[in-house]
C-alpha positions as CSV (number, residue, x, y, z in Angstrom):
1,M,7.7,2.9,-45.5
2,K,10.2,0.2,-44.4
3,Q,12.7,3.3,-43.0
4,L,9.5,4.2,-41.0
5,I,9.0,1.3,-39.4
6,V,12.8,0.8,-38.8
7,A,12.8,4.4,-37.2
8,L,9.7,3.7,-35.2
9,G,11.5,0.3,-33.8
10,L,14.7,1.8,-33.3
11,S,12.8,4.6,-31.1
12,L,10.8,2.3,-29.0
13,V,14.5,0.8,-28.0
14,L,15.7,3.7,-27.2
15,A,12.7,4.8,-24.9
16,A,12.9,1.5,-23.2
17,G,16.4,1.8,-22.4
18,T,15.9,5.0,-20.9
19,A,12.8,4.0,-18.8
20,G,15.2,1.5,-17.4
21,A,17.9,4.1,-16.6
22,G,16.6,5.8,-13.6
23,E,14.0,8.0,-15.5
24,T,11.1,7.5,-13.5
25,A,10.1,10.8,-11.9
26,S,8.9,11.6,-8.7
27,P,6.8,14.1,-7.7
28,P,7.7,17.2,-6.0
29,G,7.5,16.9,-2.0
30,A,7.2,13.1,-2.0
31,K,9.2,11.4,0.9
32,V,9.8,8.3,2.9
33,Y,10.5,8.3,6.6
34,F,10.8,5.6,9.4
35,D,7.5,5.5,11.5
36,G,8.1,5.0,15.1
37,L,12.0,4.9,15.0
38,S,14.4,7.7,15.1
39,D,18.1,8.4,14.9
40,G,19.6,7.4,18.0
41,D,17.0,5.2,19.5
42,R,18.1,2.5,21.7
43,V,15.9,-0.8,20.7
44,T,16.3,-4.6,21.0
45,S,16.3,-7.2,18.3
46,P,14.4,-8.2,16.5
47,V,13.5,-4.6,15.4
48,A,10.1,-3.8,14.3
49,V,10.8,-1.0,11.3
50,K,7.4,0.3,9.7
51,F,8.1,2.6,6.4
52,G,5.8,5.7,5.9
53,V,5.5,7.5,2.7
54,E,4.0,11.0,1.6
55,G,2.8,12.1,-1.8
56,M,3.5,8.4,-3.9
57,D,1.5,5.1,-3.8
58,I,3.4,1.8,-3.0
59,V,2.6,-1.1,-5.3
60,P,4.2,-4.2,-5.8
61,A,7.5,-4.3,-8.2
62,G,7.0,-4.4,-11.7
63,T,3.5,-2.3,-11.4
64,D,3.9,0.7,-14.1
65,M,2.0,3.5,-12.4
66,E,2.8,7.2,-12.1
67,N,3.9,8.4,-8.7
68,S,4.4,5.1,-7.3
69,G,7.1,2.6,-6.0
70,H,8.3,-0.1,-3.4
71,H,10.6,0.3,-0.5
72,H,14.1,-0.9,-0.1
73,L,15.9,-0.9,3.1
74,F,19.6,0.0,3.2
75,V,21.3,-1.4,6.5
76,D,25.0,-0.6,7.5
77,R,26.0,1.1,4.3
78,P,26.6,4.5,2.9
79,V,23.8,6.8,1.9
80,L,22.4,6.1,-1.6
81,G,24.9,7.8,-3.9
82,E,27.6,7.6,-1.6
83,G,28.3,3.3,-1.8
84,P,31.1,1.6,-3.6
85,D,29.5,2.8,-6.9
86,G,29.0,6.6,-6.1
87,A,26.5,8.5,-8.0
88,D,26.3,5.5,-10.5
89,E,23.9,3.4,-8.1
90,L,21.4,6.5,-8.8
91,D,20.6,5.3,-12.2
92,A,21.0,1.5,-11.6
93,N,19.0,-1.5,-10.1
94,I,19.2,-1.4,-6.4
95,L,21.3,-4.4,-5.4
96,S,19.6,-7.4,-3.2
97,D,21.7,-8.8,-0.6
98,E,21.9,-8.5,3.5
99,Q,22.6,-4.9,3.2
100,H,19.8,-3.8,0.5
101,L,16.8,-5.5,1.5
102,H,13.8,-5.3,-1.3
103,F,10.0,-5.2,-0.2
104,G,8.7,-5.8,-3.8
105,K,5.4,-7.2,-2.8
106,G,4.6,-3.4,-1.7
107,Q,5.2,-4.3,2.0
108,T,5.1,-1.3,4.4
109,E,6.8,-2.8,7.4
110,T,9.5,-5.7,8.5
111,S,11.2,-7.1,11.4
112,L,14.9,-7.2,11.5
113,E,16.9,-9.6,13.4
114,L,20.1,-7.0,14.2
115,A,23.3,-7.8,16.2
116,P,23.6,-6.0,19.3
117,G,25.5,-2.5,18.4
118,E,25.1,0.6,16.1
119,H,23.2,-0.1,13.1
120,T,22.3,2.5,10.3
121,L,19.2,2.3,8.3
122,Q,18.0,4.5,5.2
123,L,14.8,3.7,3.1
124,V,15.0,4.1,-0.7
125,L,12.0,3.9,-2.7
126,G,12.5,2.2,-6.1
127,D,10.4,2.4,-9.2
128,K,8.9,-0.7,-11.0
129,D,12.6,-2.1,-11.8
130,H,13.8,-1.4,-8.3
131,I,15.8,1.6,-9.8
132,P,15.7,5.1,-7.7
133,H,13.5,7.7,-9.1
134,H,14.4,11.3,-10.2
135,P,14.8,12.7,-8.0
136,P,15.6,10.1,-5.4
137,V,13.1,9.6,-2.8
138,V,15.0,8.6,0.3
139,S,14.9,8.9,4.1
140,E,17.6,10.4,6.3
141,R,20.3,7.8,7.3
142,I,19.4,7.0,10.9
143,T,21.8,5.2,13.3
144,I,19.9,3.1,16.1
145,T,21.7,0.7,18.7
146,V,20.5,-2.5,19.4
147,E,21.0,-3.6,23.2
C-alpha cells in the first residue's frame, strides 16, 4: 500500500511538472490579432492597442479553464520562438519587462507610450502560468511607425 501511495504521489508531481512545461493545449483555429491596428500603420503616441481573440476565452492569469488564456504583448523584439532563448521560450514562462507586457487581469486593450520611430508588436496568448499554449496562439508581428 505504501508503494502505491508513493507511486501516486510521484505521478502527481510529474503531472504538475508537465502541466507547467507549456503543455496547455489550444483548440484548432484559435487565434489572436490586433483589432484596428495593422502592419504599416502610422500612429501617434499614446498608441491605442486592442486585442482580438477567436476560439478561446480570455480569463485572468491563474485561472485553470480549458481553451482559455490571457494576453501578452511583445514590443520591439523577435517573434515568439526566435528570441534570445530560441525555441526554449515556447515552453517557459513569458518574461515580464518593457518588451514583454502582461495582461494577467484579462485585459483586452491598452495604451502604449512609444517614442517616435518604428516599433514591432506581437500578441501571445499565455496559459494560467504565463506559458504559451501548444500550439502557440500568436498574432503576426506587425510594424508600426509612431510620428
